[in-house]
Structure formats: C-alpha cells, structure tokens
C-alpha positions in Angstrom: 91.9 82.7 108.4 91.9 82.1 112.1 93.0 85.7 112.9 90.1 87.0 110.8 87.4 85.1 112.8 89.2 85.8 116.1 88.9 89.5 115.3 85.2 89.1 114.5 84.6 87.1 117.7 86.8 89.4 119.9 89.2 86.5 120.7 92.3 88.7 120.5 93.7 87.7 117.1 97.4 86.9 116.7 97.8 89.6 114.1 95.8 92.6 112.9 93.8 91.6 109.8 95.2 93.6 106.9 94.3 93.1 103.2 96.1 94.8 100.2 94.3 94.5 96.9 96.2 95.4 93.7 93.9 96.3 90.9 94.7 94.7 87.5 95.3 98.2 86.0 98.1 98.8 88.5 99.9 95.7 87.4 99.3 96.5 83.8 100.8 100.0 84.2 103.7 99.3 86.6 104.6 95.6 86.2 108.1 94.9 87.5 108.4 98.3 89.2 105.3 97.5 91.3 106.6 94.0 91.9 109.9 95.5 93.3 107.9 97.8 95.6 105.7 95.0 97.0 108.3 92.2 97.3 109.9 93.5 100.6 106.4 93.7 102.1 105.2 90.1 101.6 104.5 90.0 105.3 101.8 92.6 104.6 100.6 91.9 101.1 101.2 88.1 100.9 103.0 86.4 98.0 103.5 88.7 95.0 102.5 87.3 91.6 101.9 89.9 88.9 101.4 87.5 86.1 98.2 86.0 87.5 96.9 89.4 88.5 96.9 90.7 84.9 94.3 88.1 83.9 91.1 90.2 84.1 87.4 89.3 84.1 85.2 90.1 81.1 84.0 93.5 82.4 87.7 94.6 82.8 88.5 94.0 79.1 88.3 96.8 76.5 85.2 96.8 74.4 81.6 95.7 75.2 80.4 92.7 77.2 76.8 91.5 77.7 76.2 89.8 81.1 73.7 87.1 81.9 70.8 89.6 82.4 71.4 91.3 79.0 73.0 94.4 80.5 75.7 95.7 78.1 78.9 96.9 79.7 81.3 99.2 77.9 85.0 99.6 78.8 87.6 101.9 77.4 90.6 100.8 79.4 91.7 97.2 80.2 92.1 96.6 83.9 89.2 98.8 85.0 85.6 97.8 85.5 83.2 98.9 82.7 80.0 100.9 83.0 76.5 99.7 82.1 75.3 101.4 78.9 72.3 99.3 78.1 69.5 98.4 80.5 67.3 95.5 79.3 64.2 96.3 81.4 61.5 97.5 79.1 58.3 99.4 79.8 55.3 98.5 77.7 52.9 101.0 76.2 50.5 100.7 79.1 53.2 100.5 81.9 53.5 96.7 81.5 56.9 95.4 82.6 59.0 92.9 80.7 62.1 91.3 82.1 63.9 88.1 81.2 65.4 86.3 84.2 68.6 84.4 83.3 68.4 80.7 83.0 72.1 80.2 83.7 73.3 81.0 87.1 76.6 82.7 87.6 78.5 83.3 90.9 77.9 86.4 93.0 79.9 89.4 92.1 79.9 93.1 93.1 76.4 94.7 92.8 74.2 91.7 93.4 70.9 93.4 94.5 70.6 97.3 94.7 73.1 97.9 91.9 71.6 95.1 89.8 68.2 96.8 89.9 69.9 100.0 88.7 71.7 98.2 85.9 68.5 96.5 84.8 66.4 99.6 84.8 68.8 102.5 84.5 69.3 105.0 87.3 66.5 107.4 86.4 63.8 104.8 85.8 64.7 103.0 88.9 64.6 106.1 91.0 61.2 107.1 89.5 59.8 103.6 90.0 60.9 103.2 93.6 59.8 106.7 94.4 56.2 105.8 93.3 56.0 107.4 89.9 54.7 104.1 88.4 52.5 101.2 89.7 54.5 99.9 92.6 53.8 96.4 91.4 56.3 97.0 88.6 59.3 97.8 90.8 58.3 94.9 93.1 58.2 92.5 90.1 61.8 93.5 89.2 63.0 93.2 92.8 61.4 89.8 93.2 63.0 88.6 90.0 66.5 89.6 91.2 65.9 88.3 94.7 64.7 84.9 93.3 67.9 84.7 91.2 70.1 85.5 94.2 68.3 82.9 96.4 68.9 80.2 93.7 72.5 81.2 93.7 72.7 80.8 97.4 71.1 77.4 97.3 73.7 76.4 94.6 76.6 77.7 96.7 77.5 80.3 94.0 78.9 82.8 96.5 82.4 83.7 97.6 83.4 82.1 100.8 86.8 81.6 102.5 86.6 79.4 105.6 83.5 80.4 107.5 83.3 83.9 105.9 80.9 84.8 103.0 81.7 87.9 101.0 79.2 90.2 99.4 79.3 93.7 97.9 76.7 96.2 96.8 77.3 100.0 96.7 74.5 101.6 98.6 75.8 105.1 99.3 76.8 108.3 97.7 79.3 110.8 99.0 76.6 112.3 101.3 74.3 109.4 102.1 71.8 107.0 100.5 70.4 107.9 97.1 67.0 106.8 98.3 65.5 107.4 101.8 66.4 105.0 104.6 62.7 104.1 104.9 62.4 103.3 101.2 65.5 101.0 101.5 63.9 99.3 104.5 60.6 98.8 102.7 62.0 97.3 99.4 65.6 96.1 99.9 66.1 95.2 103.6 63.8 92.2 103.2 65.9 91.0 100.3 69.2 91.1 102.2 67.5 89.3 105.1 66.3 86.5 102.9 69.7 86.2 101.1 71.8 86.1 104.2 69.4 84.1 106.4 70.3 80.6 105.2 74.0 81.4 105.6 73.5 82.7 109.1 71.5 79.6 109.9 74.4 77.5 108.7 76.7 79.4 111.1 78.5 81.5 108.4 80.0 85.0 109.0 78.8 87.7 106.6 81.2 90.2 105.1 79.6 93.1 103.3 81.2 95.9 101.2 79.6 99.1 100.2 81.1 102.3 98.9 79.6 105.6 99.9 78.0 106.9 103.1 75.1 104.9 104.6 75.3 105.4 108.3 71.5 105.5 108.6 71.2 101.8 107.8 74.2 100.3 109.5 71.9 98.9 112.2 69.6 97.5 109.5 72.5 95.7 107.9 73.4 94.1 111.2 69.7 93.1 111.5 70.2 91.4 108.1 73.1 89.4 109.5 76.2 91.4 108.5 79.1 90.8 110.8 81.9 92.6 109.0 81.3 96.0 107.3 83.9 97.2 104.7 83.6 101.0 104.7 85.1 103.6 102.4 87.6 105.7 104.4 87.6 109.5 104.3 83.9 110.0 104.2 82.8 108.1 107.3 81.9 109.3 110.7 84.5 107.5 112.8 82.5 108.1 116.0 79.5 106.4 114.5 81.6 103.4 113.3 83.2 103.2 116.8 79.7 103.2 118.3 78.5 100.2 116.2 81.8 98.4 116.6 81.9 98.7 120.4 78.2 98.8 121.4 76.8 96.4 118.9 79.8 94.1 118.1 80.2 95.0 114.4 83.6 94.4 112.9 84.8 97.3 110.8 87.0 96.6 107.7 88.3 100.1 107.3 89.2 100.9 103.7 92.0 103.4 103.0 90.6 106.4 101.2 91.0 105.5 97.5 89.8 108.9 96.4 92.8 110.8 97.9 95.4 108.1 97.7 96.7 109.2 94.3 97.5 112.7 95.4 97.8 112.6 99.2 101.0 113.8 100.9 103.0 111.3 102.9 102.4 113.4 106.0 98.6 113.5 105.5 98.5 109.8 104.8 100.2 109.0 108.1 97.9 111.4 109.9 94.7 109.8 108.5 95.8 106.2 108.9 97.0 106.5 112.5 93.9 108.6 113.5 91.5 106.0 112.1 93.5 103.3 113.8 93.4 105.1 117.1 89.6 105.5 116.9 88.8 101.9 115.9 91.5 99.7 117.3 90.9 97.3 120.1 93.4 94.7 121.1 90.7 92.0 121.4 89.5 92.6 117.8 86.8 94.3 115.8 89.0 96.0 113.2 90.3 95.0 109.8 92.2 97.3 107.5 92.0 97.1 103.7 94.0 99.0 101.0 93.1 99.0 97.3 95.9 100.1 94.9 94.9 101.5 91.6 97.3 102.5 88.7 97.2 106.2 89.6 98.8 105.7 93.1 102.5 106.7 93.0 104.9 104.0 93.8 106.4 106.1 96.7 102.9 106.4 98.2 102.4 102.6 97.9 105.7 102.1 99.7 104.8 104.5 102.5 101.3 102.9 102.9 102.9 99.5 103.3 105.2 100.8 105.9 102.3 102.2 107.8 100.4 98.9 107.6 103.5 97.0 108.7 103.8 99.4 111.6 100.1 98.9 112.7 100.6 95.1 112.6 103.6 95.6 114.9 101.6 97.8 117.3 99.1 95.0 117.6 101.8 92.6 118.4 103.0 94.9 121.2 106.4 95.6 119.5 106.0 99.4 119.4 104.9 101.4 122.4 
C-alpha cells in the first residue's frame, strides 16, 4: 500500500504500482492452465488462488437478478456482468415521476451515479430527460434520490477502501467522448461527485476513480471533485492529454491495458503499445500505475507475454534495466 500512496504523492515509490485483475470467467474457462501461467509471476500478480476467484457476485450468475433499486439484470454466461433489462422508473400519465428509493443500503459497486441513473430510467428516457424533453424537475428528482442514497452510504462507510485510498467506478465515456455534453455533465452530475467525495477528502482520503470510455473534456472537473487517481481505458486515450494532467496538475494515471484488443493483439504490437504508453507517462518519482484486466478470451500466450512486460517495467523502475 505504501508504494501506491508514494506514487500519488510523488515520493518515488519503491516499486511501480501494477495490478492484474483476473475476471471470474477467465478462471472458469482455463482453471489450472491459467494457474500454471500465473504462478511464476506472483511477483507481478500476487498470490494465485483460483478457487476463491470463481465465487461470483449475483450479477455474474446466469439468470436474472433484481437489485436493491428494483432494476432487473439478465445474464446468459456465468462469470460475466449482466445487463439491465428492466428500469423501474415510471412516468405517470401527466409526466409525474415515481421512484422508490431503497430502504436497505448496500456497499458501493461499479456504476454508482451516472450509470445508476441510466439503469433506473433506461438510456433513451434518461437522454431525453437530461436533454430537456421533459420537466427538468423530473430528472433532478431522480438525481437527488440517487445522490441522497450515495451520501447515506458514505456516512455508513459502505465504500471500498484500502489504506487511505477509496475506490469508485462509473463509466462516463463512449469510444469517442461523453454521451452528454460536458456542460450538461457539469450542470447535473459534477455537483453530485463533489458532494460524495467531499467528506472523504475532508478526512484526508485519496480518491481513485475508474471510468471506461473517452472523457478528456472533464478530467479537470473530476480533479475539482477530488479525484487523485484516474483509471483510464488504454487504446482510446490521448496520451499527450493524460501526460499534461499528470505532470501539470498532479493527477496520477492508472493506465489500463487495452482490453478491447488484448484477445487478438500480436505479441509485437502488445510490446509496442505497452512500452510507448510507459515512455509517455512514466516518472521515477511517481504518478503512474498500470492495470491489466484478463478476460476469458485472452490467449494464455498473450497473458504470459503481458506478465513478462509488466515484470520488465517493474525492473526498469528499480533501475535494473538500462
């Protein structure tokens, strides 16, 4: 944990922060073969324990699952996250909104604010509402309900924290940018993030935030909200922009290996992309983490090569390779 915070604080960490996440579906498919690939790289991935990893949360189980808000999730393959197929928000005959806020609080998980609004309303209705097609009081009512629920969870300590770092995730971007305008995000959602993170920042916590997609237009806004570490999806980012925020504004970048190309990428191309991103974002004093997520469609040989690269980058940080 110390090397993570040292990197955030630019205190020259003893090692380069590297995280390898193995999705349940990968363990389910490969089992012992995957274990055999990972075992020699425990210096990179940590202790390998496939049995525990195959225990999956409710949304990762085949079938349907109803969450605390009444959203219904459908899953056709164990080990993967499901998709929301029923949105409980209802419009009355005269535009009146009805929404039941959960009485029971559950811990934060991925999609706590922006995505929760989409899950409650459905993508089309949410976009129409936030774009002004209905009485703006309606969308504000739903936003306030979700925000209040999140603030009560913060007060109850129902968020993921390791040491002084608090982890949050909400996919804000598409492949090309935000689905709503940056100004609309600032009007409706930025105040929510600020209120959620404010008590944690006041307590001296460090905020880690994950989002898939491209959202360069609001990186500065996320920092305004208190984000210290930004986990980004590799392959679609402007590395020059990330470097700018990292070096000029003190943001720590948790660079995610491109999951979209990892199943089919050549070994040569993987090396090229990884070392290029590293050369753009690495500073000896800190400010860079690297994260790799392994799904079941990534070939075992590619996993092995990726782990070799990550081990090599950790050696470079230690000054063992010129």
